[in-house]
Structures are given as structure tokens and as C-alpha cells.
C-alpha positions in Angstrom: -4.6 -9.9 -2.9 -5.2 -10.5 0.6 -1.7 -8.4 2.4 -3.6 -5.3 1.5 -7.3 -6.7 2.6 -6.7 -6.6 6.7 -6.2 -2.4 7.2 -7.8 -1.5 9.9 -8.7 2.2 11.1 -11.9 4.5 11.0 -13.8 6.0 7.6 -11.7 8.8 8.1 -8.2 7.5 8.2 -8.8 5.0 5.4 -10.0 7.5 2.7 -6.6 8.3 2.9 -5.5 4.7 1.8 -5.2 3.1 -1.3 -3.1 0.6 -1.8 -2.5 -1.0 -5.4 -0.9 -3.9 -6.9 -0.6 -5.9 -10.2 0.6 -8.9 -10.7 0.8 -12.0 -13.2 -0.9 -14.9 -13.0 2.0 -17.8 -12.7 2.1 -20.3 -15.4 -0.3 -18.5 -17.5 0.3 -15.2 -18.1 3.9 -14.5 -16.8 6.5 -15.1 -19.5 7.4 -11.3 -20.8 5.3 -9.5 -17.6 7.9 -7.7 -16.1 7.8 -5.3 -18.9 4.3 -4.5 -18.1 4.3 -4.9 -14.6 7.1 -2.2 -14.9 4.6 0.0 -17.0 2.1 -0.5 -14.2 4.9 0.9 -11.5 5.8 3.8 -14.2 2.6 4.8 -14.7 1.9 4.7 -10.6 5.1 6.7 -9.9 3.7 10.0 -12.1 1.2 10.1 -10.1 2.7 10.8 -7.0 2.6 7.8 -4.6 3.5 8.0 -0.9 5.5 4.6 -1.5 6.2 2.0 -4.5 7.9 -0.9 -4.8 8.5 -4.4 -6.1 8.9 -7.6 -3.6 11.8 -8.6 -5.2 14.1 -5.6 -5.5 12.9 -3.1 -2.4 10.6 0.1 -2.1 11.3 3.8 -3.1 12.4 3.9 0.7 15.5 2.0 0.0 16.1 2.2 -3.8 15.7 4.4 -6.9 12.0 4.3 -8.3 13.5 3.9 -12.2 15.5 1.6 -11.1 12.3 -0.4 -9.8 10.5 -0.3 -12.7 12.9 -0.7 -14.5 14.4 -4.2 -13.7 10.8 -6.1 -12.6 11.1 -9.6 -13.0 7.7 -11.8 -14.3 7.4 -13.3 -11.6 7.1 -10.6 -8.4 4.3 -8.8 -6.9 4.6 -4.8 -7.8 2.7 -2.5 -5.5 2.1 1.2 -4.4 -0.3 3.5 -2.3 -1.8 6.7 -2.3 -3.5 9.1 0.2 -5.6 10.7 -2.5 -8.1 8.8 -3.9 -8.3 11.6 -7.2 -4.8 10.4 -7.8 -6.3 6.9 -8.1 -8.6 8.0 -10.5 -5.6 9.0 -12.8 -4.0 6.0 -12.4 -6.8 4.1 -13.4 -7.6 6.1 -16.8 -4.2 5.6 -17.3 -3.9 1.8 -17.0 -7.1 1.5 -18.9 -6.0 3.4 -21.7 -1.9 2.2 -21.7 -3.6 -1.6 -21.5 -0.9 -3.9 -20.3 -2.9 -6.6 -19.9 -2.5 -7.6 -15.7 -4.7 -7.3 -13.3 -4.5 -4.6 -11.3 -6.6 -4.9 -7.2 -7.1 -1.4 -6.0 -7.8 -1.4 -1.8 -9.8 0.8 0.2 -13.2 1.9 1.2 -15.3 -0.2 -1.0 -17.7 3.0 -1.8 -15.1 5.3 -2.8 -12.9 2.5 -4.8 -16.2 2.1 -6.5 -16.9 5.1 -7.5 -13.4 5.7 -8.4 -13.8 2.6 -11.1 -17.0 4.1 -12.6 -15.8 7.7 -13.6 -13.1 6.3 -15.3 -15.2 3.6 -17.2 -14.0 0.3 -15.8 -16.5 -2.5 -14.2 -15.1 -4.4 -10.9 -14.1 -7.6 -11.3 -14.0 -9.4 -8.1 -14.7 -7.3 -4.2 -12.5 -9.4 -1.2 -13.3 -8.2 2.3 -11.7 -8.9 5.4 -14.1 -10.7 7.9 -11.6 -9.0 11.0 -9.7 -11.3 13.3 -11.1 -14.6 14.8 -9.4 -16.3 17.9 -8.0 -14.9 20.8 -7.7 -11.1 20.1 -6.4 -10.1 24.1 -3.2 -11.1 22.8 -3.2 -8.8 19.9 -1.7 -5.1 19.9 -3.6 -2.2 21.0 -5.8 -0.8 18.1 -3.5 2.2 17.8 -0.6 -0.1 16.9 -2.6 -1.9 14.6 -3.8 0.5 12.5 -0.5 0.8 11.6 0.8 -2.5 11.6 -1.6 -4.0 9.6 -0.5 -1.7 6.6 2.0 -3.7 5.9 0.5 -7.0 5.5 3.5 -9.1 5.6 3.7 -8.0 8.8 7.2 -7.0 8.3 6.9 -3.5 10.8 7.2 -4.8 14.6 4.3 -3.7 17.1 7.1 -3.3 19.5 9.0 -0.8 17.3 5.2 1.1 16.6 5.4 1.1 20.1 8.1 3.0 20.5 8.3 5.7 18.0 5.2 6.3 19.6 7.2 7.2 22.7 9.9 8.4 21.3 7.4 11.1 19.7 5.9 12.2 22.7 9.8 12.8 23.9 10.2 15.3 21.5 12.8 12.7 20.5 11.9 12.0 16.6 8.5 14.1 14.7 5.8 11.7 13.9 7.0 12.1 9.8 10.5 11.1 10.9 9.2 8.2 12.8 6.8 7.4 10.0 9.6 7.1 7.3 11.6 4.5 10.0 8.7 2.3 9.6 7.8 2.6 6.2 11.4 0.9 5.6 11.0 -2.5 6.8 8.4 -2.8 4.3 9.7 -3.8 1.2 7.1 -4.3 -1.3 5.6 -0.7 -1.0 2.8 -1.1 -0.2 2.8 0.7 3.7 1.4 4.4 3.4 3.8 6.8 5.6 1.5 10.0 5.4 -1.1 7.9 6.8 1.5 6.7 9.4 2.9 9.9 10.6 -1.2 10.9 11.6 -1.9 8.4 13.0 1.6 7.9 15.5 0.7 11.8 16.1 -2.8 10.9 17.4 -1.4 8.0 19.2 1.4 9.9 20.9 -1.1 13.2 22.2 
């Protein structure tokens, strides 16, 4: 899933960032997919993700989680993100047992995700890797900002808003946690990681 593929950061801070995505193949297995995708979200929610959502309904930062996973349509994409690999392992174990019949994409550090799959007896089907950003990269926001904005693959989190949040934290107007929550809300699909965002904002404001 390409919109979870371009997250930037260090190995250390990416080790607390694991998005999961489930989607039906349109025209192939999308008929009746809604309840299955809802089951995926329900299982994920049970293990404490830091964010979760349905791109047609919104995320848990704007809607109730139970309402989201009980009202998933056939032709949507559902997502969540964890800041702890052990929770991802538990989710994959439960998903394997539930056998919902939907493809699941786990993004994150390749070695860590691979080891996690091996522990629960799953084989990785495909590995996709970002080749980076090409072109006039001088026009991009600075690295500290990109580490935050790339957590929303649909570019709903503004680089200017990130800069403002960093400035407000420096001035003592807002905490890093509250600033991260403000940045999380525009990401409707629920793939933005507020825990990691708070850490990155605090570091950028020093």
C-alpha cells in the first residue's frame, strides 16, 4: 500500500511506527468485504493501536471506534497504527486465527516486520520498498518536518501546521502531546502515529 510506504525517519524512531492496512480487491473479493474489514479493525482495536480508521468514515480522533468498525463498507480501505511491535505480533496472531480472507499490509522496518511474521507462522507475500524522493528536493520541507508529514500518506497534514506546532511548543503555548493530536485529526484514514509525532515534535522544538 503505497501511502504507508514513504515514512521517513531514523531506525530508532521508526521502530515505534507500524501501520497496518486492509483492503479488498475491487471486482475480485469486494462483495461482502465490509464485515470482514470491520472484523480486521475490531481485532486491531482490541490490542491498543495509537490510531485507527476507515478512509470513508474517519479516524478514532473524530469518531467512536466501535461505530467505525461496525459500519465499514465493501469498497473502502481500513487502517491502524501501532507504536509497539509486540502488539503487532498479537494482532497478526489473532488475524491468522480469524482467517478473514482479506489481504493485510504491515509497514515498518523490514527486519522487524519479517521477524514478527515468522513468530506467528506467517510468510511474507510481497515486500515493497520506497526508493526515496527524486527531483528538486530543495523545495521540500526540512527533514524534521518530513518525518512527521510523511506519516499521512495522503498529504493531509500540512508542513506549515507542523512548523506552527513546533513554534508553539517552543513558546510554551501547547504540549507536544496536544500538538500531535491536532496534527492527527486531518488524517482521516487513521494511519498517522500521534505517539511518534509527539516525540518528533518535542525533539524539533528543543
